[in-house]
C-alpha positions in Angstrom: -3.0 -4.4 24.8 0.6 -3.2 24.3 0.3 0.4 22.6 2.8 1.6 19.6 6.1 3.3 21.2 8.7 5.2 19.2 11.8 3.5 18.6 15.1 3.6 16.5 16.9 1.7 14.6 20.7 2.0 14.5 23.2 3.6 17.0 20.7 3.1 19.9 20.8 5.7 23.0 19.2 4.1 25.7 17.1 7.1 27.9 14.6 5.4 29.6 13.7 1.6 31.2 12.3 -1.4 30.0 9.3 -1.1 27.2 8.4 2.9 28.2 12.0 3.5 26.3 12.6 5.8 23.4 15.7 5.2 21.7 17.3 7.4 19.5 18.8 7.1 15.8 20.8 9.0 13.2 19.9 6.8 10.4 16.6 5.1 10.6 13.2 5.8 12.8 11.4 2.7 13.7 8.3 2.1 14.9 7.5 -0.6 18.4 4.7 -2.7 17.0 1.4 -3.6 19.3 1.3 -7.3 20.6 -0.4 -9.7 22.5 2.1 -12.4 22.3 3.6 -13.3 26.5 7.0 -14.6 27.3 7.0 -18.5 27.1 10.6 -18.8 26.7 13.6 -21.0 27.9 15.2 -18.0 29.3 13.4 -15.2 30.7 13.7 -12.3 28.6 15.5 -9.1 29.6 14.2 -6.3 31.9 14.6 -3.6 28.9 14.4 -3.5 25.2 16.3 -5.9 22.9 16.7 -6.2 19.3 16.8 -9.7 18.2 16.2 -11.9 14.6 13.2 -14.5 14.8 15.1 -17.9 13.5 13.6 -20.7 12.6 15.0 -23.9 12.8 13.9 -27.2 10.9 14.8 -29.0 8.1 15.8 -25.8 6.1 17.8 -24.4 8.9 19.6 -26.9 11.6 23.2 -24.9 12.3 24.7 -22.0 13.0 26.3 -21.2 9.6 22.8 -21.9 7.5 21.2 -19.1 10.0 24.1 -16.9 9.7 23.5 -17.0 6.0 19.9 -16.4 6.0 20.8 -13.5 8.4 23.0 -12.0 6.2 20.4 -12.1 3.1 18.0 -10.0 5.2 19.5 -6.8 4.5 19.7 -7.3 0.4 15.5 -7.8 0.9 14.3 -5.6 3.6 14.7 -2.0 4.4 14.0 -2.4 8.1 17.3 -4.8 9.2 20.1 -3.8 10.0 22.9 -5.4 11.7 22.3 -4.5 15.3 19.0 -7.2 15.1 21.4 -9.6 14.9 22.9 -9.0 18.0 20.4 -11.3 20.0 18.4 -14.0 18.4 15.1 -15.9 19.4 14.8 -19.7 18.1 11.4 -20.8 17.2 11.2 -25.0 16.0 8.2 -26.9 15.4 9.2 -29.5 17.7 11.6 -30.0 21.3 13.3 -32.5 20.0 16.8 -32.6 19.5 16.1 -28.7 20.2 18.5 -28.5 23.5 21.6 -29.3 21.4 20.6 -27.0 18.7 19.7 -24.3 20.9 23.5 -25.1 23.0 25.3 -25.0 19.4 23.9 -21.3 18.9 24.8 -20.1 22.5 28.3 -21.3 22.2 29.0 -20.2 19.1 29.8 -16.7 20.3 27.9 -14.7 17.2 24.8 -13.7 19.4 25.2 -12.0 23.0 21.7 -13.6 23.9 19.4 -16.8 22.4 16.4 -17.5 23.3 13.9 -20.2 23.2 10.0 -19.7 21.6 8.6 -23.1 22.4 6.3 -24.7 19.6 3.1 -24.1 21.3 3.7 -20.5 21.6 2.2 -17.5 19.7 5.9 -16.9 18.3 5.8 -20.3 16.8 3.6 -18.6 14.0 6.0 -15.3 13.2 8.1 -15.5 10.4 11.9 -14.7 10.2 13.1 -11.2 10.6 13.9 -8.2 12.8 11.7 -8.0 16.2 11.8 -6.1 19.4 11.4 -8.1 22.7 10.6 -6.8 25.6 9.3 -8.3 29.2 5.8 -8.7 27.8 7.3 -10.3 24.7 8.2 -9.8 21.4 7.7 -7.3 19.1 7.2 -6.5 15.4 9.6 -3.4 14.1 8.3 -0.8 11.7 10.0 1.7 10.4 8.7 5.4 9.6 8.9 7.4 6.8 8.3 10.6 6.5 4.8 11.7 4.3 6.9 15.0 2.9 4.4 14.9 -0.2 1.5 15.3 2.5 -0.4 12.5 0.8 -2.0 10.7 3.8 -4.4 11.6 6.4 -2.7 9.1 8.8 -0.4 5.9 8.7 -2.0 2.7 10.5 -0.7 -0.6 12.0 -2.4 -4.0 12.7 -4.2 -4.1 16.1 -3.3 -7.6 16.3 -0.3 -8.8 13.8 -1.9 -12.5 14.1 -5.3 -12.1 13.1 -5.5 -8.4 10.5 -8.6 -7.1 11.0 -8.8 -4.0 13.1 -6.2 -1.0 12.9 -4.8 1.6 15.1 -4.1 5.1 13.3 -0.9 6.6 14.5 -0.3 10.0 14.9 3.4 10.2 14.8 5.6 13.0 13.5 8.9 13.5 11.7 11.6 14.8 13.4 11.6 18.1 12.4 7.6 18.0 13.0 6.6 19.3 10.2 5.5 15.8 8.6 3.3 12.9 9.2 5.5 9.2 9.7 4.3 6.4 7.9 4.7 3.0 9.7 5.9 -0.2 7.2 6.6 -3.6 8.7 9.7 -5.6 7.3 9.3 -7.5 3.9 10.5 -10.3 5.9 6.9 -10.7 7.7 5.3 -11.2 4.0 5.1 -14.8 2.7 3.7 -15.2 -0.4 1.8 -18.1 -1.6 -1.1 -19.0 -4.3 -3.9 -17.4 -2.5 -1.6 -14.4 -1.2 -0.5 -13.0 -4.1 0.0 -9.3 -2.8 1.5 -10.5 0.0 4.7 -7.9 0.9 2.4 -4.8 -1.0 2.7 -1.6 0.9 -0.6 -0.1 -0.1 -2.3 3.4 1.0 -6.2 3.2 0.4 -8.3 6.2 -0.4 -10.4 7.4 2.5 -13.8 6.6 0.9 -12.5 3.1 1.8 -14.4 2.1 5.1 -11.1 0.2 7.7 -12.1 -1.1 11.3 -10.8 0.7 13.9 -10.2 3.9 12.1 -12.7 6.9 11.2 -13.2 7.7 7.6 -13.2 11.8 6.7 -14.5 11.4 3.2 -12.5 14.9 3.5 -15.5 16.2 5.1 -15.8 18.1 8.5 -19.6 17.6 8.7 -18.9 13.7 7.9 -16.1 13.6 11.1 -18.7 15.0 13.1 -22.2 12.9 12.4 -19.8 9.7 12.1 -17.0 7.6 14.4 -14.5 5.1 13.7 -15.8 2.2 11.2 -16.5 -0.8 12.9 -16.1 -3.1 10.0 -13.9 -2.9 7.4 -15.3 -2.3 3.7 -15.9 -5.5 1.2 -12.6 -3.7 -0.9 -10.4 -3.5 2.3 -11.0 -6.6 3.1 -10.2 -8.3 0.0 -7.0 -6.5 0.2 -6.1 -7.8 3.4 -7.4 -11.4 2.3 -5.1 -11.2 -0.8 -1.7 -10.4 1.7 -1.9 -6.5 1.0 0.0 -4.3 3.8 -2.1 -1.7 4.7 -0.1 1.1 5.8 -2.4 4.2 5.9 -5.1 5.9 4.3 -4.6 8.5 2.0 -6.3 12.3 0.7 -8.8 12.6 -1.7 -11.2 15.6 -2.9 -14.1 16.0 -0.8 -16.3 12.9 -1.5 -14.2 11.1 -3.8 -15.6 14.1 -6.2 -13.1 15.7 -9.3 -12.9 19.2 -8.4 -13.2 19.5 -12.3 -16.6 19.9 -14.3 -17.7 17.4 -17.0 -20.3 16.5 -19.7 -23.8 16.8 -19.4 -24.2 13.5 -21.2 -26.4 10.8 -19.8 -23.5 9.2 -18.3 -23.1 12.3 -16.4 -26.7 12.8 -15.4 -27.0 9.2 -14.4 -23.8 10.0 -12.0 -25.2 12.7 -10.4 -28.4 10.5 -9.8 -26.3 7.8 -8.0 -24.0 10.8 -6.5 -26.7 12.7 -4.9 -28.7 9.9 -3.6 -25.8 7.7 -2.6 -25.7 10.4 0.4 -29.1 10.7 1.5 -28.6 9.1 4.9 -25.7 11.5 5.8 -27.7 14.9 4.9 -30.9 13.3 6.4 -28.4 12.4 9.8 -26.6 15.7 10.1 -29.7 17.7 9.4 -31.5 16.2 12.1 -28.9 15.9 14.9 -27.0 19.6 14.0 -30.2 21.8 12.8 -28.0 22.9 9.5 -26.9 21.4 6.1 -23.6 20.1 5.9 -21.2 21.9 4.2 -19.8 20.7 0.6 -17.8 21.8 -1.9 -18.7 24.1 -4.6 -18.3 20.7 -7.0 -20.1 18.2 -4.8 -23.2 21.1 -4.2 -23.6 21.2 -8.1 -23.8 17.4 -8.9 -26.1 17.0 -5.8 -28.2 19.8 -6.8 -28.3 18.0 -10.6 -28.3 15.1 -9.2 -32.0 16.1 -6.5 -33.5 17.2 -10.0 -33.4 13.8 -12.0 -36.0 11.6 -11.0 -35.7 8.0 -11.1 -37.9 7.9 -14.5 -35.4 9.9 -15.9 -32.6 7.7 -14.2 -33.9 4.4 -15.8 -33.8 6.3 -19.3 -30.5 7.6 -19.0 -28.9 3.9 -18.1 -31.5 2.4 -20.5 -29.4 5.3 -23.5 -26.0 4.1 -22.1 -27.2 0.4 -22.4 -28.0 0.8 -25.9 -24.6 2.6 -26.8 -22.8 0.0 -24.8 -24.6 -2.4 -26.9 -23.5 -0.8 -30.4 -20.0 -0.5 -29.5 -19.8 -4.1 -28.5 -21.2 -5.5 -31.8 -19.6 -2.7 -33.8 -16.5 -1.4 -32.5 -14.9 -3.9 -29.8 -16.2 -6.7 -28.4 -15.1 -10.2 -26.5 -13.5 -13.0 -28.3 -13.5 -16.5 -27.3 -9.8 -16.9 -28.1 -7.8 -13.2 -27.3 -10.8 -11.9 -25.3 -11.0 -9.1 -26.7 -11.3 -8.7 -30.3 -9.7 -4.8 -30.5 -8.5 -2.9 -28.2 -8.8 0.9 -27.7 -5.9 3.2 -27.2 -6.2 6.8 -26.3 -3.9 10.1 -25.0 -4.5 10.3 -21.6 -4.4 13.1 -19.1 -3.6 16.8 -20.1 -0.9 18.1 -22.3 0.4 21.2 -20.5 1.6 21.0 -17.2 -1.5 22.0 -14.0 -0.5 23.8 -11.2 -1.7 23.4 -7.9 -2.4 27.0 -6.9 -4.1 28.0 -10.4 -8.1 27.5 -9.8 -10.4 25.2 -11.6 -13.1 26.6 -13.5 -16.1 27.1 -11.7 -18.4 23.8 -11.6 -20.2 23.7 -14.8 -20.8 21.4 -17.8 -19.1 20.5 -20.7 -20.3 18.6 -23.6 -17.8 16.0 -24.0 -16.8 12.8 -22.7 -13.5 12.2 -21.4 -11.0 9.4 -21.7 -11.2 8.2 -18.0 -15.4 8.0 -18.5 -15.6 5.5 -21.2 -14.4 2.5 -19.5 -16.8 2.5 -16.7 -19.7 3.7 -19.4 -18.4 0.2 -21.2 -17.8 -1.8 -18.4 -14.5 -2.5 -19.4 -11.1 -3.0 -18.3 -8.8 -0.1 -18.5 -4.9 0.7 -18.3 -3.4 3.9 -18.3 0.5 3.5 -19.4 2.7 6.3 -19.0 5.6 6.0 -21.2 7.7 9.0 -21.8 8.8 12.4 -20.2 8.3 15.7 -21.3 10.2 18.6 -20.4 8.7 22.2 -19.5 10.0 25.2 -17.8 8.2 25.5 -14.2 7.1 28.2 -13.0 7.3 27.2 -9.1 10.8 25.7 -9.2 12.4 27.6 -12.3 14.2 24.8 -13.6 13.5 22.1 -16.3 11.0 19.2 -14.8 9.7 16.2 -16.3 6.0 15.6 -16.5 4.8 12.3 -17.3 3.1 11.6 -21.0 0.7 8.6 -21.0 -1.8 6.5 -22.8 -5.1 4.9 -22.1 -5.8 1.2 -23.5 -9.3 -0.5 -23.1 -10.1 -3.8 -24.1 -13.6 -6.2 -24.0 -15.4 -6.8 -21.0 -13.4 -9.6 -19.1 -10.0 -8.5 -20.5 -8.3 -7.6 -17.6 -5.9 -10.2 -17.3 -5.2 -10.2 -20.8 -4.3 -6.1 -21.1 -1.8 -6.5 -18.2 0.0 -9.4 -20.1 -0.3 -7.5 -23.4 1.2 -4.4 -21.6 3.8 -6.3 -19.8 5.4 -8.1 -22.9 4.9 -4.8 -25.3 6.8 -2.9 -22.6 9.5 -6.2 -22.3 10.0 -6.2 -25.9 10.0 -2.4 -26.3 12.8 -2.2 -23.5 10.9 -0.1 -21.4 11.0 0.2 -17.7 8.1 -1.3 -16.5 7.9 0.3 -12.8 8.2 4.0 -11.9 10.4 5.8 -9.6 9.5 7.8 -6.8 10.9 11.1 -6.7 11.5 14.0 -8.8 11.7 11.7 -11.8 9.2 9.1 -13.0 11.8 7.6 -15.0 15.4 7.9 -15.9 16.3 10.7 -18.2 17.7 10.1 -21.0 18.5 12.2 -24.2 15.9 10.8 -26.8 12.5 10.7 -28.2 10.4 9.7 -25.0 13.6 11.5 -22.4 13.3 7.9 -21.0 16.3 5.8 -20.6 16.5 2.3 -18.7 16.8 1.7 -15.1 19.8 3.4 -13.7 22.9 1.6 -12.7 22.5 1.6 -8.6 18.8 1.2 -9.0 19.1 -1.9 -11.1 22.1 -3.1 -8.9 19.8 -2.7 -6.1 17.0 -4.4 -7.8 19.1 -7.1 -9.5 20.7 -7.9 -5.8 17.3 -8.0 -3.8 15.9 -10.3 -6.6 18.6 -12.5 -6.8 18.5 -13.2 -2.7 15.1 -13.8 -2.9 15.3 -16.5 -5.5 17.9 -18.1 -3.8 15.9 -17.9 -0.7 13.4 -19.7 -2.5 15.2 -22.2 -4.5 17.0 -23.1 -1.3 14.6 -23.0 1.4 11.0 -22.8 -0.2 10.6 -26.6 -1.5 11.7 -27.3 1.9 9.5 -24.5 4.2 7.4 -22.2 3.4 8.4 -20.1 5.6 11.4 -18.5 4.3 10.0 -17.3 1.1 10.9 -13.7 2.0 9.3 -10.7 -1.0 11.5 -7.5 -2.2 8.4 -5.3 -3.3 
């Protein structure tokens, strides 16, 4: 199995040989992905690393001009493809019939410095079109490296086998200045959206509470890391995301044992939560004590909840759960319940989040109890779907930057049990009718800033142009090639 090698994307400068070479770039950093694919081409691969585009030849693409038009659209869709990849091409076809003539046309066109043939029976025959690295041992997918300047990730990952998305390899790559982790993301051109893979192309980081085969779950706890090794299988939730087409790019940080580092209420919901929270880690505490002869260290909030949970008997737990059931039934009958047509006969809307800035260098209150139920706990108590909808921005003078910053203002929408999709569609149509942005930006501002009541403008001209260009390219590819072959349905997400 070939392990990752650091590669760059443009303005290549070769500093070593063959597959062990490291190439630098002034504008992009790419990762050389793992591969189990072997060379089975008409021409032997060169004894060094080449950048290539893989092109499928068939009913949709039968000429050099068809291929060039497809390549020109790659840049509109993908953040990894760049012109140097198109210096050479790997041509794959579903059949050998008539292929020799097509190959000769590509070689004689003068558009490519080299043309390689991937036989229909080889592993390359299953790869989607897009940018790749070609080496002596085969063809490898290209991954772009992004700097995690917000320090959100524990580590990035890439699949151990790109043709069998099951086991993942944790990456230990740093940015050029060695200050940030590098997160690898694959080309968007590799993802093909189908009715069974609606999340194809969606790059996702998963919280460290979810197991991912081949990586180690830390629970943000050193004792947990001491006790357990890498996961031998993924969590059901993770498996479902992968099955639906999600591209897992890494594991993100969280609070210790996923416990909010803030106190909550003392109602039945809290006592029952502490019971589950305490007994959910029984085996961890027992195994750690047996192996190391001491109790595991945990944060004060986790310790507080464990202390509460261990004093809750099963009989008390059953009583608390019964009280929650009574409240849930009353709420369903008198406030908001299912509807045969609308799925929910009412919608509950509330403000969400704090109205003031929360600074990371300000200590949270000591672990304790408050006699209230926060808006984030109503949904799990009711077993109801909940959406958090950021719709505005509020300016404030930051004590950190010393300038005006914007913080998000959000509301939350809760519907009856089973109304998940209805809430999403309702929210989408409401924002669309109001002319409000339906996606958020990365960077300093969540939305473009404008002088109005919400301090939110429409999508910026530059962002809108880029977005429309990508969407137009995707629609053209789908309309032109989608009806003939599913190989060319690419996603811009």
